[in-house]
N, C-alpha and C positions, 0 to 999 in steps of 0.2 A: 344270659351267656355273657361272659366278660367281653368288654369292647377290645381287650387286649388280646384275644383268643386267636383273632386271624393273623396276627403279627407275632405269635408266640413261636419259638424254635421249633422245627419239626421234632427233635428228640424229646422235648419237653411235651409236646402233643402226644407222642407215643407212650410217654409214661402216665399221662393222664388217662388215656385210653386203657392200658393195662390195669390201672387202679380204679376204673369205673366212674371217674369223675366226669368224663364226657364219653359218648358213645362214637364211634367211626361214622355212623349215619348222621349225626348231629353236626359232625366236622363237616362231612360232604355237604350238607344242605346249608351249612353257614357259607362256605365257598361259593355253591352254586347260587345262592342269594345275591352275593357281593359280585359275582361275575354278571349276572342278569342287570343289576343296577349301575355297574361302573364300567364295564368292558365296552359298552358302544361307544365310549369316548377314547378309548386306547386300542381296541382290535387287537388284543393280546392273544386271545383263543381264535382259532379258525374252525374248530371243532369241539363242542362240549357234549359228553356222553353222560347226561343226567342219568338216565336210566341204568345204563351199565355201572356207573359209579356208585348208585344207591343199592344196587344188586349186590356188587362187591361188597361194599360197606356193611351189609347185613350179616355176612359171615366172612370177614376179611382172612387172609392167609396169616399163618402165624409168622413172626419174624421180628427183627428189631424195629421195623416201622409199620408194624400191624395196625391197620386203619387210619393211616396218615395219608391225606391226598397229596397228588403231585400231577402236574402236566408233562406230556412227552413231546420234545420238539418235533415238529412236522417233518422232519427229515428220516425219523427212524420208524419203521413198519411196527404196527400195533395190531394184532390179531383181531379181526371184526370190527375195528375202528378205521374210518376213513384217513388215509395218508396221502397228502397231495404234493408233497415237495414244492408246494406253492407253484405248480406247474399246471397250465391248462390240459396237457395231455394226461395229467393223472388226476383230474378233479373227482372223479367217481372211483377212484381205486380203493378197494377195501382188502387189504391183505389177509391170508388165512394163517399167518404164523407171525409171532414177534420176532424182532431182531433181538439178538443175545442180550444185549444190555437191557431193553425192555423186560425179557424174560427174568432176569436178575432182580430188577426193580419190583415186578410183581412178586417174585418168591420172597423177598424182603417184607413182604406185608403190605408195600403201598397200595393205594386205591387209585387208580387214573382217572383224572378227571376229564381229560380230553387232551388236544394237541395245540401246542403254542406256535404263534406266527413266526415265519421265517421268509427271506426273499427266495426266489427260485434257486433251487439246489444250492442254496446257502452261500451264492457266489459273491456277495458283496457285503460289506460291513454295516449296511442300513436294513432296515426290515421293511420292505416295499415290494410289492408284486401285483401284477396286472391281475390274478387269480383272487387273491386273498386280502389285498388293499394294503394300505400303510398301517404300520404299528406306530403309535405315538409314546413318547415318554412322559410318565405320570408326573415327572417334575417340571415339565413344560410340555404341553401337548402340541405345541407348534414344533417341537423338535424330535428327532429320532432317539429312540432307545437304543440305538446301535444295532449290530447284527453280526453274524446271522441268527444268534440265539435272543432277538430282541424281543419276541413274545414272551419268552420264559422270563426274561429279566424285568419286563415291564408288568407282568402278572405277578411276580413277587414283590416288587416295590411297591404295588397298589395293594398288597393284602388279598390277592385274588387264588393264592397258594403259599403253603409254609416253606416250600423248597422246590427246585426246579431242576429238571433234566436239560442240559445243553450239549452242544458239541462245537468243536474248534479245530478249523483246518488252516487259519491264517490270523485267528485271533477273535474267533466268534462266541467265545466264553467271556474273554477278557474285555472286548470291546463294550458289550452292553453292561457288564459288571461295572466298569468305569462310568458309564453314562447314568446308571441307575442307582449308585451309592449302595453296591452289593459287593460281596466277596465272590470271586470267580476263579477256579483253579482249572488250568490245563494240565493234565496228567502227562506223564513221560509217554513216548512212543511205545506201544506194545503193553501198557498198563492195564487198558480197557480194550476188550476185543471188539473189532468191527464186524464179527460174524453176523448173518451168514455170508457176508461179502468180503472181498479183500479191502486193503486200506490204500491201494495205489503203489507206484513204484517206490514212492518215498514215504509213504506212510504219514501223510501230512495231517489227517483229520482223526480226531478222538472225541469219544464222549467224555462228560465231565460235569461236575457239579456247579450249581450257582445257588447261593444261600446268603442268608442274611448274618450267620454266625460261622466261625472257623469250625467248631465242633460239629454243625450240622453238615458242612461240606465235606469235612473229614469222614464222617459216618456214611454219608452218601457215596463217596469214592471207595469205602470198604465194601459197600454193596455192588457198585458196578464193575469193580476190578477183578480180573482172573483170566486165565487162558480158556481158551476154547479150541477144540480140536482142529489142527490145520492152521493156526495163526501163524502168520510169517514173521512177526515181530513179537517177541515176548519179553517183557520186563521182568528182572529179578524179583522173587517174592519179597515183600517186605519182612523186616525183622519183627515188628509187631503191628497191630491195627494202626490205621491212620488216626483213628479216634483217640487212641492210647497216646499218640505222638502229640495231640493237641494239649496235653496236660504235662508234657516235659518242657523244661526250660531247654532254649536253644544254644546256651551256652554264649562264649564270647567269640562273635563271627568277624571274618574279613570281608567287608561289603565295598564293592566298587559301586560308584555312583556317576551317571553320565546323562547328559540330556541330547548327545549327538546319536541321530538314528542311523540305522544301517543304509537308509536312503536319504539323498541330499534334499530334503525339503526343510522348510522352516518350521520351528515349534513354537506355539502359543505360549505367551509369557505366563499365563496361569497353569499350564500344564508343567512347564519348567519350574514355577514356583512350588508346585507340589512335591517335585523331587528334592528340591532344596529343604523344604520343611521336614519330609522324611528323613533326610540325612541328618538333620539337627536332633530328631527324636531319637534316632538309631544311635547316635553318639551319646545321648544322655542315658541311653540303656546300657551303655558299656560295650558297643560294638566298635571294631576299628574301620575307620571310614577312609577311603581313598578316593581320589577324583582320577578315574581311568576308564577307557571305552575299549570294548573288545574289538579286534580286528575284522569287523563284519562289513566295512564298506568295500564295495566291488562294483565296477563301473557296468557289469552285465548281470548283476543279480535280478532285476526286475525281469530282463528278457527272459532268462532261465526259469525264473519261478513262474512267469506267466506261461511259458510252454508246457510246464507240467499241469497247472491250475486249469488249462484250457480243456484238458482230457476229460474232465469230470462232465460237463454238458455234452461232449461228443459220445460218451458211453453210458449216457443215462437211459437208455432205451427209447428214446424219442427219435424215430427214423425221419419223420416230417419235420424238419427244422422251422418251418413256418409256425409251429405251434410253441415254440420257445420265443421268450421275450427278446428284444434286440440285443442285449447285450450278451446273454448265454448263445444266441444265434452266432453272433461274431465270434465268440470263443470257439465254439463247435466248428465253425467253418475254418477257421484258423487251425485246428488241431486236425481236421481231415486232409488238409494241404501240408501238414508237417510230416518230413519223412522220418521214418524209424530211427535213422542214424542221428538226426538232429534232436529228436526226442531223448536218445540214449546220451548223447553229448551233454544234454542239459542236466540230466540225472547226475551224470559224473562230476560235472562242474559245482553242483550243489552239495554232492558228497565231498568233495575237496574243501570247499568253503566251510563246511561243517567242521571238518578236522581242525582247519585254522581257528575257527571261532571257539569251539569247545575246549582248546588247548588253553584258552585264557583263564578258565576255571581251576588250573592247577594252583593257581596263586590266591584265589579268592574263592569264598564260599557262596556268595549271591551277588548278581549284578542288579542295581536299581536304575530304573528309567521311567520316563513318562509312559503310562497305558497307550496314550494317544497322543497326537500332534496338535489337536484341537479340542475344546470343549465341545458337547453335544451340538450337533449341527442342525440347521432346520431340516424338516422334512422335505425331501426332494432335491437337497443340496447336490447330489452326484450329477444330476442333469442340468442344474442352473448354468446358463451361459454356454452350453455345449453345442447348441443347435441340432440337438437329438442325436448326436454323433455318439455310438456307443463305445467306440475305442476312446474317445475323450473323458466319457463318464467313468470308464473303467480305469483309467490313468489316473484319475482324482482320487481314488480310493488310497493311493500311496501317500497324498497330502493328509490324509485323515488317519491312516493306521499304519506308519513306517516303522514301528517298534515289534510289532507282534509277529507278522509271518516268518522272521528269521528263525524264531524258536520252533515253530512247525517243521521247518526245515532241519534244524539241529536235534529235534525230538526231545529237547529238555523239558522239564516241567516248570511252568510260570504261572503266576496269580497276579491279578488286579486288586488291590486292596483301598478301600474307600477312606483314604485319609485326607481328602482335600476337596475344596470347593471354589467356585469362581466368587467374585465380589457380589454377583446376582443371587448366588445361591445354588448354580448347577453343579452337580457332582463331577468330581475330578479324581480318577484313580491313579494309583502309583504302581508301577510294574516292578515285580521281582523275578528273577530268572535263577533258578537253582542248577546245580551240577546234573548231568544224567543220572536219572532215576532218584534224584534228591527230593521227592516230595516231602520226607519227614522233616527235613531242614527247613523248608518253606512253612509247612504247618506249624512247626514250634515257633519260628519267627513270626508268623501272622498272629499267632495266639498271644504272643507278648505285646504285639502292637495293638491287637485289640483290647488288652486288659489295660494298656496306658492310654489309648485314645478310642474310647469305644464309638461305635458307629451305628449299632442296631437301631438306636432309639430314633434315629434321625428318619423321617418319613415324608413323603410329599403331603403337603398341608391339605389338599382335597380329597385325600384317601385315608386320612386316620380313622 
């Protein structure tokens, strides 16, 4: 079997399975072998369902990805497979039904390998938890792969799967994509259903694809997207499939470029350099480039976002808060002492901010920023120098991820594109934000960038 097969695009693997060049069982065994050999130093998977994957591979469901393996992030329920949310209270939880997005992934013919690592309830931008341990970046195992979809990204970058399911409530697809030289797309609010659950008062979180190629991500988004009965937010149906959009030219776009984050924190020179290099490339490709920043600075954004964010651990179903990690315990305790009036006030303030920010896209098609304010940081960075204070550790997240959460507030689509690296070779993503429901424009632009500056051939040297 070719050494290139573990890194082959998922769409290519699907074609080869249909043609009989490789069987679904052979693909599953290929990845199970790599997981056994390589994952102990990464901890990308928290559950590997070898028996279930082999059984499914013997008679995969028909569909566009029939027989192609995939991991599911351990924040989404999988029927008959342990789902821990990286929380001690759920260490032995085995759901009886799939989340809607998981059902759609199965119906497309994917074979689920297991569950990918995530921080407890996905609350931070690193993948570290007391229950499931630290996940490490295959580009440098002393550093984080980001989070909260860090296990998904680490597995994909190391060739432990061909494509991955992720989710993003404050940057959790785009952060690990940036850290691991991958393409990550956060869909618009309402594009992918959160069923059977709601999506919170602002619908911050959504499932989405992490992939090596734009076409794989687009096709996986086609699989994930769609309405489920009772969805509170519903995106307009796309004109054509997202995979078809990847084959269309973007046209001449008006693109604003900025390195000024919504939160007043410093931006590392390497991250800013990635934006400047991307701007030069975009100009070479014929786009109109302007230096301009959306009106997203507000002195109380962090306060209001945190007031909404802290609701997650408080409504997680864990009544004994001592079972939560210190950071989530702190957030839950704050939520339980926040009045309903103050929570509603924060929703209203963030909605007002959204109207102001989104109006900027009347004059531009896309805004480009750094994905992160820092290159991949060391494992444990959140807590270094905090004296164990969870409030300080949580606040440090804004120094790492100041650009991503605003897009979850506004509900716009956004992507991290692997266009840059530090002098030492660590991946640095570039962040592209589209108009509301404008995934098509982003996908077309990403495909153009991928053609001009291919990235899928770049792999962590120890995992080729």
